[in-house]
N, C-alpha and C positions, 0 to 999 in steps of 0.2 A: 582389642583392635589389632587387625592383621597388618602385615608389612605395607600393603598398598595404601591402606587408610592412613597409616603413620606418615607415609611419603606425601600424601595429599595435604595433611596438616602442616608438615614442614614447608611444603611449597607455598601454601597459603600464608604462613607466617613470614616466609621470605618475601613474597610479593607485597605483603602489607608493609614490611620494613622498607622495601625499595620505594614504594609510593610515598611513605611518610618522610623519607630522607631526600626526596627530589629537591633540587635547589636551583633549577634553571630559571631564566628570566621569564619564560612562558610556561615551560613544563616544570611548574613549581610544586611545592609541597601539597600532597593530597589531590593531585590531578592525575588523570589517566588518559591514555590514548585508546579510544573506543573505535572499533571498526564501524565505518559509515555505511556498510552494507549489513542489513539484518534480515532475519527470516520474515517472510510475509509482506515485504515491501513491494513486491511485483504484482501489478494488476494483471490477472490472467486473461482478462477480456481483450487486452490490447494486442494488436497485430500490426506489423511483425514483432516478435520478441527477439531482441538482440542481446547476445551474450555480453554480460558485463555492463549493460546499459538498461537498468530496470525502467519500466514505464515510459519507454520511448513511444512517441506518437507524432503525427503530423496534423496540422489544422486543415483537414480536407485536402484540397489540391494546392493550397497556398504554400509559399516558401517559408513557413514558420513551423518550428518543431520544438518539442519539449522532452525532457528526460530527467530521471533522478540522478543522483551523484554517481557517475560511472567510474569503473576501474580504468587504468591506462589502456588496457586492451579494449574495453568497452568504448572508449572515446574513438579509438581507431576504427572499430566496427561501425560506429555511427557515421563517421566520416566516409568510410567505404560505401556504406548503404546509400548515403545522400549523393555521393559522387565526387568527393574531394580526395579520391585515392591518389596514389603516387604517380601512376602512369596513365597514358591515354588522355581522353578529353576530361578536363577537370572542372569542377564547380567550386567557386569560392564560398567559404562558410565563415560567418561571424558568430562566434560562440560567446554567450554571456553566462558567467557564473553569478548567481544572485545570493551566494552564501555570505553571511555576515561573520560567521564564526571561522576561526582559523582552521584550515584543512591541510593535511600533509599526506603524501603518498609514500608508503613503505612497501617495497617489493611489488609495486604495481597496484596496491590496494589503497583506497582512501581511508584515513583515520581522522577523527576529530577530538579536540580537547574537551574533557568533561571533568566535573567535580566528582571525586570518588563517592561522595555521599549522595549525589544526584546524577547517576550515570545516564539516565534517560532524558535529562533536561538540557536543552541548548544553553550555552553561555551567551548571553546577549551583550552586544556592544553597540547599542542603538546610537546612530550618528557617526559611526566610524567610516572613514573614506577608504578608497581603494589603496592608496599609498600606505596608510597605517596598518591595514589588515595584512597586506602583503609583507610589510616589515615584520609583523608578528610571526608570519609563517616562516620567514627566513631565520628569525631568532629561534623559533620552535625547531627547525631543522638542526641548527647548531646545538641546541640543548640535547636533542636525540643522539647526535653523533658523539657529543661529549659524554653523555651517560653511558652509551653503548661501549665506549672505550674502557669504562670501568668494569664492565660485565662481559668481557670476552667478545666484543663486537656483537652483542645482543641487546635488544630493547624489549622491555615488558609491555605488552599490549593486552587489550581486553576484547574478547569476542562475545557475541550474544547467541545463545542456543535457541532453537525453536520453542523451547519451554519458557523462554524469557530469562533463564539463568545466565549469569555473567561468568565467563571463564577467562582466567589469566593465562597467557602463554608467552614464550620468548620467541622473538623474531630475529634471525640473523641479518645483520645489515652491514653494508660498506657504504662509502661515500656516494657512489653512483646509484644506490638503491633507495635513497631517501631524497625525495624531490618535492618542491612546492608546486602548486598547480601552475604557476607561471612557467616554471622550468619544464613541466610536462608538455605544455603546448608549444614552447620554444623548441623542444626536442622533436615534436611532431612536424613542425615547420622545417626543421633541418632534414627530416626524413623525406620531405617533398610534398607534404599535405598542404593544401591551400586553405589554411585556417587562421583566422585572426581571433585573438582572445581578449575579452573584456571582463572586468570585475565590477559589479554594481552591488555593493553590500546592502541588503534589505533584511530587517528583523523578521524572524519567523512569525507568521500569523498576523503581521502588521501590514497596513496599507503603505505603499511606496510614498516617500516624501516627494514634494514638488521637485526638489533637486534630482531625485532618482529618475523621475519622468524626463527631466531635461537631459540627463546623461544618456539615457536610452535613445531619445529622439536625436540627439546630436550625432551619435555614432551610426544609428540606422539610416539617417538621412544622408550620411556621407558615402555609404557604400553603393556599389552598382545595384540597379534594380533587380538584376538576376541573382544577387547574392542570397544564399539560404541562411536564415536566422535560427539559431538554436539557443534554448534557455535550459539551465538546470538549477535546481536548488538541492534540498536533501532528498525528499521523497519524490520530487518532480510534480508536486501537487499544487499547493497554494501559490507560492511566489512564482513558480514556473508558469502556471496557468495565467496569472496576472500579467507576467511578462509577455506571454503569447498574445494576450488580448491587446496590450499596448502596441506591440509590433504589428499586429494585423491592422489596427486602426491607422497606423502610420503607412503601412504598405498599401492599403486601399486608397489612402489619400494620394500616394505617389503615383499609382497607376490610374487615378481618376475614376475609380469605381464608386458608384453611388450606394452600393450595398451588396448583400449576399442573399440569394433566394432563400426564403424561410422554409423550414421543414414542417411537416404536420405531425411530428411525433409527440407523444404525450410528455408533458412537463415543459414544453417549449412555451414561448411567450404567446399569449392570446390577447389580441387587440379588439376591443369592441368597436365595430364600425357599422355601416349601414346594413350589412347583411344580418345583424342581430338586433335590429332596432326594436323588435317585439319582446326582447328579454333583457332583464337587468342582471348583470353578472354579480355573483356573491362577493362578499368581502374577502373570503378565503382565496378566491381566484385572483383578486387584486393583490393579495400578498404574494402569490406565486409569480405575478408579473412584476414584483418589486415595487409596488405602489405604496410605500410607507410614507408617512406624513413628511419626513425630512426630504424624501425624494420628490414628492409632489411639489413641495415648496421650491426646491431647486429648479425643477423643470419649468415652473411658472416664471421665475425671475430671470432665467437664462434665455437670452434670445437664441432660438434654435434648440432649446432644451428638449422639446418633444422629439425632434429628429435625432438629437444626440443620444437620448436614452434608447430610442429605437435601434440606432446603429450599434450601441454598446450591447444591447440584448442580442442582436443578431450575431455579433462577434463572440460573445460569451457562449452562445449555443454552438458556434463553430469550433470552439476550443475546449469543449466540455468533456473530453474523453476521460479525464481524471476527476474533474470537479466542475460543476455548474455553480457559479457564484450565487445566483439568485436562489437556487434550490438549497444551497448550503445555508444561506441566511434564513430561509424559511424553516429549515430543519432545526437550527439553533433556537429560533423563536418558539417552535413547538416544544422543544426540550424544556425551555424556561417555563412555559405555561403548564406543563404536565409533570415536571420533575419535583418529587416531594423532598429530596435531599437538598438542603440549603446550599451546601458547598458546591455541589454539582450544578445547581441552578445559577450560582454566582459565576462559575466558570463558563457556562453556556452564555450568560449575559455578556461576559467580557468578549467572547468570540463573536457574538452577534453584533456588538458595537464595532469591533474592528472590521468585520466583513462588510457591514453596511457602510462604514466610512470608505472602505476600498471601492465599493460600488459607486458611492457618491463622487469620489475623485475620478473614477473612470469616465463618468458622464461629463464632468467638467472638462476632462482631457479631450473627449471626443468633440465637444463644442469648440474648444481651443484649437484643435487641429483644423477644423473646418473654417473657423473665423479667421485664423491667421493666414491660412492659404488663400482664402477668398479675398482678404485685404490686399494680398500681394498678387492676386490673379494668377497664381501659379501653384505648384505643389508646396508642401509644408516648408516654410521659411523659419529658421531658428533665430532670426534677428530679434524677435520678441520671445523670451523664454516663457515656459509654463509658469515658473515661479513669479515672474513679473506680471504675467497676465492675471494670476490669482490675486496677487497683492493689490492690483488695480481694482479689484472687485471685493472689497471687504465684506459686503453683504453675504458672500458665499461662505465665509468663515462664521459669520453671525448665525446663519441658518444652521450650520453644523453644531455650533455651540449651544444654541437655544433648544433645538429640537432633537438632538441626539446625546451630546456629551453631558449636559446638565440633567437630563431626564431620560436615561436609557430605557427604563421600564415604560415610560410614556411613548417611546419610539416603537414599541412592539406592535402598535396598531390594535385593531379590534378583532374580536372573534365572532363568528356568525354561525348560527345553526340553520340558516336558510338553505334550501336546496341549491345546487350549483347554479341554476338559472331560474329567476323568478319571473313569471308572466306579468307583463305590465297591463294595468287596467287604464283604459283611456276614457276620456269624457266624450261627449257628443261631437265636439269639434275636432276630435282626433288627437288631442294633446293629453299627456299624462296628468293625472289628478293630484299626484303627490310630489312635493318638492324633493323628498328623498330619492324618488325615482329619477326625476329630472337631473339632480346633482350626480347620481350614480352613472348616468349615461353621457355626461358631458365629456368632451374630448378635445377642447380647445387648447391652445398653447398656454394661455393664462387662465381662462375660464375652463379649467380642467375638471377632472373627476373629483367629486365631493366638495366642490366650491359653490358658493351662492353669492348673489348680489343683494346686499342689504341696504335699505334706505339709510342715508347718512344723517338724517334728522331724527334724533331720539326724542320721545315725549318728555316734556319737562326740562329740556336742555337749557331753556332761557332762564337766566337769573332774574328773580323778582326784585333784586336790589337795584337793577338798572332802571333809571327813570325813562329812558327812551326805548321804544320797541319799533324795530324796522321789520316789516313783513318779509319773510324769506331770508333774513339775516340775523339769526339769534345772537344775543349777547354783543350786539354792536354798541360800541362806546368810544368816546373821544377822550384822549389823555389831556387833563387840564393844563393849559399853557403851552401845548405842543401840537403841531400839525400831524399827530400820530393817532391811529385808530386801531382797534381790535375787533374781531368778529369771529363767530364760529363758521364752519363751512357753509357757504350760502347757496341758495338756488340761483339760477340765471337771473330771474327777476329780482332776487335779493341783491345781487351784485349791482344791477342797474339802480336799485333803490339807494344803496350805499353811496354810489357815485353822485346820484341826484342830491342826496342829503349833504354831502361834502361840498359839491359845487354850489348849491344854493346858499350855504352859509359862508362860503369862502370865495365867492365870485368866480366860479368856473376854473378853479386851479387844477392842474394835472394831478393824477393819482398814480402812485407806484404801488402795486399790489404784490405782497409777498405771500405765497402759499407755502406753508411749512409742513404740509402732509408728506409723510414718507411712504405710506401705503398707496397703492394704485386706486385712483378715483375715476369714475366715469359718470357723465351726465346723460340721463335718459328722460326725454320729454321735459327738459329743463330742471330736473331734480338730481341731486348728487347721490350716487350709490358707491359702495365700497365692496371690495372682494373679501369674503370670509370663508372659513372652513365650515362645512355644514354641521360639524360636531361642536363648534364654538362660534356661533353666529354673532354673539355680542362681544367677542374678544378681538381686539386689534391684532393684526399680524405684525408682531414686533421683531420678527426674525430678519428683517431686511436692513438692519443697522449698517450704515456706511454706503448705501446705494447713492449714486449721484443723480443730478437732474436729468441728464441725457438718458440714463438707463431706466429710470422710473417713468419717464415720458414715453420711451419706446415700449415699455411694458403696458402702459395705458393704451397706446395705439394698437398693440396686439390684442388687448382685451376688447377694444371696439370691434376689431375684425372678428373675434370669436363670437361676440354678441350678435352681430349681423348675420354671421354664418348659421348660428343656432336658430335665430329668429326665422330664417328662410326655411328651416326644417319644420318649424312649428307654425307655419302659415302667417308669418309676419308678427310674431309675438315672442316675448322673452319672459320667463318667470322670475320674479323678484320677491324679496321678503321684507316685511315691515315689523316694527315693534310696537306693542300697545302700551298704554300707560302703566299697566300692571306687569310689564315685562314679558308678556306672551308674544310668540312669533306667529305671524300668519303670512301666507303667500298669495300673490296675485299675478295675473298675466298683464304685461304692459305691451300694447301695440306699438311697434316701432317701424321706422324706415331709415334710410341712410341719413336723413337730416335730423332725426330724433336722437341719435346717439353721437355724443361729442366728448372728446377728451377735454380736460381743463384748459390745455393750451389752445385748443380749437375754440372753446367758449370765449376766451379773452381776445383771440384774434378776430372773432366775429364782432365783439363789442367795439374793437378798434375800427373795424370796417364800417360800423354804424356811426362813427364819428365821435364816440365817447373818448374823453381825454384820459386814457388809462394805459399803463405799461404793466407787464406781468413778469414776475420772477418766481422761480421754484427753488426753495431751499429745503430739501428733505431732512427732517430731524425726527429721530425715534421718539415716540410718545413716552413721556415720563423721564426723558434723558436730557442732560445739559447739551447745548450745541457744541460741536467740535470747534476748535480754533479756526479751522478753515471756514466754518459757517459764519463765525463772527466777521471774518475777512470778506466773505461774499456780501453780507448785509452792509458792511462798511463801504465796500466799493460801490454798491448800488445807491446808497444814500449820498455819498460824496459826488457821484456822477450825475445825480438828479438835478434838474433845473431849479432855480430859486423859486420858492413858493409851492413846491411839490408837497402833496399830502401823502403820507405813508400808511398803508393799511396792511395789517398782518392777520392771517387766519390759520387755524389748525382745524381740529375736529370740533371740539366744544368751545373753542375760542378762549381757553383757560391757560393751561401750562405753557405750551410752546408759544402761543400768541402773546401772553403776558411777558415772557422773556424777550420776544422780538420787539415789543413796544419799549421795554426798558433799554435795549441796545440802541434802538433808533433815537430815543430821547437823549441818551448820552452823546450820541454822534451829533445831533443837532446842536447841543450845547457847545461842543468843541468846534464845530464848523462855524457857528454863528458868533461865538464870543471868544474863541481862542483859548490859550492856556492862562492860568489853570482852569480846569472845568469847574464852574460853580453856577449855582442858580442865581440869575440876576435878581436884584431886589424888586424889580417890577413884576417878577413872577412869584415872589414870595407873598403868599396870601394867608388869610385866616385859617384855611384848611391846614396849612403847614403848622400854624400855631397849635392846632389840636394834636399835632404829631410830635412837635419838638418842645422841649423845655429849655428856655434860654435864660441866662442870668445876665443882667446889665445890658449893654448895647448889643443888639442882635446883628448889626451890620458894621462893616469897616468903612473907611472913607471912600472906597471905590464902589460902595453899594452892594457888596457881597456879604454872605453870612460869615460871621466869625467862627473859625474852627474851635477857638477856646470856649465859645458859648454853646457849641453844638453838643446837645445831649439828647439824642432820640429816646423817647420814653420806652421804646421797645428794648432799649439796652439797660434802662435803670428802673423801670416801673416795678420789678419784682425784687425789691431790695433784700428781702429775706428769702427770695426764691431763686430761680435759675433763669438768667437772661441770655440773650444771644451773645453778649460779650464774655460770658463765662466759658464759652468754647475757646480754648486756648489757641487753636489753629487760626481762628479769625483774628485774634490779637497779634498773632505771629506774622501773618501775611500783611496786616495793616502796617506793622512796624517795618516791614521789609522795604517799603518804598519811601523815598524822600517826601513825596506828596501824599502818602497813604491816608492820613487823617482827612485831608481836604477831599480827596477823591472818594473815600468811603462816605463822607458826609453827603456829597452830591449824589452818589449812588443811592443811598438810603432815602433821600428826598424823592428821587425819581421812582424808586420802587414803590413808595407810598402813593405817589401820583398815579401809578399804573395798577393799583391794587383793587380795582373795582370788583374783579372776580377772584383774584388771588394775590396775597402778599408773600413774595418769595421768602422774605426773612421770617415772617410769622409762620410759614409752613414748616420751617426747620424746628421752631419751638413747639408747634402742634404735635409733630411726630415725636419730639423729645418727651413730651408729656405722656403720650401713649406708651412709649418704651419703658418709662419709669414708673408707671402705675402698677400697683399690686393686683394680683388675681387676673391678669390679662392672659388670654390664651396664647400659647407659644406661637401658633401660626400668625395671630394678629400682631404679636410683638415682632416677629421676623419680617413680616411685610412692612411694618412701620419703620423698622431699622433700615431695610433696603431703600424705601422711598425717602426716608430722612437723609440717608447718605447721598442720594441723587440730588436732593434740593440743597444740601450743604455744598456739594461739588459745584452746583450751578451758581450759588452765591459766591463761592470762592473764585470761580472764573470771572464773574461780573466784577468783583473787586479788582482782579488782575487787569481786566479790560479797561476799567476806569483809570487805573494807574497808567496803563499804556496810552490811553487818550490824553492823559495829563502830561505825557512826556514829549520830547521832541521827535520821537520815532514816527509820530503820525503827521508831523508838519507838512511833509511833501504831498500828502494825499488831499489836503484841503487848501493848498496854495499859501501856506503860512511859513514855509521854510523849505530847505533842500532835503532834509533827512526823510527817507521813505522806506520804512521797515514794516512788513506785515505783522499782524498780531501773532500769527503762527511762528514767524521768524523771531519775533521779540521774545516769545515764550521759550523757544529753543536756546536762546542765549541765557535763560534763567532756569536751569534744571531744578533748582530748589522748589520752584512752583509745581513742576511736574511731580516731584517727590511728595509734596503736600497732597496733591490730588490722589496719588496712589495710596498714600497712607489712609485716606478716607475709604478707598475701595477694599484695602486689605484688612483693616481693623476698624470698622465703623463704630463698633460698640463703645470704644473708649472716648469718643467725642460726644456721646449722648448720655453717658452715665452721670446722673445727678448725685453729688455728695449726700451722704446720709443726713447730715444736719440741715440740708436745704429741702429734703423731701417732706419734712414735717409740715412746712407751710406751703408746699407746692400746690397750686390751685388745679382744679380739674380742667380738662380741655375746654377752650372757649373758641368763639369765632367760627372759622371755616371747619367744616367737617373733614375728618381725615379719610 
């Protein structure tokens, strides 16, 4: 080994010792300062190329710019180029650094903190705010100066060679040559540059948080319209491009521009319109347009979603000198589908999810910008933040959760080997013959691409156990002893028949009808149809959890407009699909006009205008889910506000789960309103049917004519003495003991549940799923589904127990004129966080509530009663 090599070895050993002995609060042990400029980061296609400011570019002629992490000289060069120079006519600049990781300038060059073992990986501080990251940078500066004082005013830094090799070297420093980014921009201001500096920390390769959008909007909205906006991150690619898109959307709103003229270059967005009616675009083209299932669902539910996506796509194309977000998503998708290496495939999938989520939030933001400014009839107002706007629309998070985060592979979409454009075969009347073709060509706001209208009446949906059959109203039934009814989604004639049936038997009493459908429904020629994806026509769209009445009804109104617009294109007809008895799907054309297409709200308004005694309420609840506490309150308000003698009708899709829950809630409310506290079944309503359900010892009633709590022993709790009963679930015993009136309230609840059990017994459903979960030789998929559904029904039963206790307390007195106290169920629950904890324990660890002890499994009977 020659002298030079020996010197290199000694230097390397010395560098390693310095790094290992570091003890600063930020520049700690085994951390290095890596140069933030590295070979190959400059995109050679960009022009002009500015020294010290890699990847500088402007969004066309707009006042929006992007750049990679610049040197101090590079910042000044950018400012001079844009016009913020020291002398003459000056342009004000607002500079945003989107770096999340701490950065420090040493002798005019930017350096970043890295782990010595992972010098090429960013240190993530997700969630850190500006104040804390800038405090870190000031502490980092102190660490550097303190360490340099021990090594002759030198600090060890690491540079990267074009070969990728890391090289350690010593930099001479004094106090004035070590600066934080904030100090750099303050110095430029002192030199006369008109530049304001903002720091919005965003994690590399992640979508900005809602609060990040708000920070950007607030600052951009405050500056003069002539101000130039600059963004930088590390490479000037992902975060910077996203920042440019956000700023452009805000800028266009401020100047009142409707959009940007589209270019015809390859790779840009292609919209199927009237000029391509003879061709069906392929699925791969749809991918390039960003039409993934999660985006299609978002565009459907957002009022203005189609235009919002169109606007975002235009701006993405305008800001795509370094990266086109849609093309990047498509690239990662292709990598996932073609990459044989599992680790690389997982990495691509992670990027795909993050980029698609970024695209999703940008579309939401575009609609927010438009809707908030429209509401104030002015340019963007920040009175309503993007964070608040999103929180007010929980269905937007539900879509993201169900269609992307829970199933990222499913979010990839489909692959097609079809040619780019497929010639459409038309029938003699000029209409396409195939539903796939019609669905592919759809371009409405709600009835969009790859959606279908499916008949909402399924073959065999009517239960044979029900004695009464009402044409057009499957599963119609009356709850014994209560003016409460349940039914599946009816036809228009079916609604009339139900009202006629109730009015005939009850002397013309008024009817309050609760529609509990969450998914958009439309009536065509008097029959209900629902929106479905063409790939899953028999599967409910469950992704709109949290949508409120106003938004789902506006969605239905837009769906109606889409149908009429499409029917006009096809000579007054719309294609719909039906389901046969054996589960096959077939399509037909329905002739329509303006009078033939009605939203549910319009249907019931028409019935009122005909003189029928009906009022209509919409309470959207997700299929298979328990009602939210606010849903309980909505139903409670409606029932208490109804006139005496009102009949209450509930419907969902099949008239089973949501409808049964609604009837239970209404019956409990009627008991409280009519008979006060405590809620009990009056003896006049206690009949022989209840005898079949309850086992009582001694006197069944007290001196007031109510059932004795001591004698209450529902057989569902005790019939499996050697097996597993509902009361073996510890959580239910726990919540029953929680309330002073817990036993009595649960007694009444169980009586009501049994009265409402013509189609489904909520308590028995929990046991049915428990049996499936504990059976041997059950497929893992079946057991997993049973566990999820069992947890949903257990949560539903838990909430009903809590609601019964709420009704049995003075909190409800003020709502029914029986006292002064007036607390909503939602507010009552918020005062009892232990109930919320119980609910979350079901969601987090459902298995522990459904596991049957080994000694009980031996005599555990097979599933009985209702099918799971």
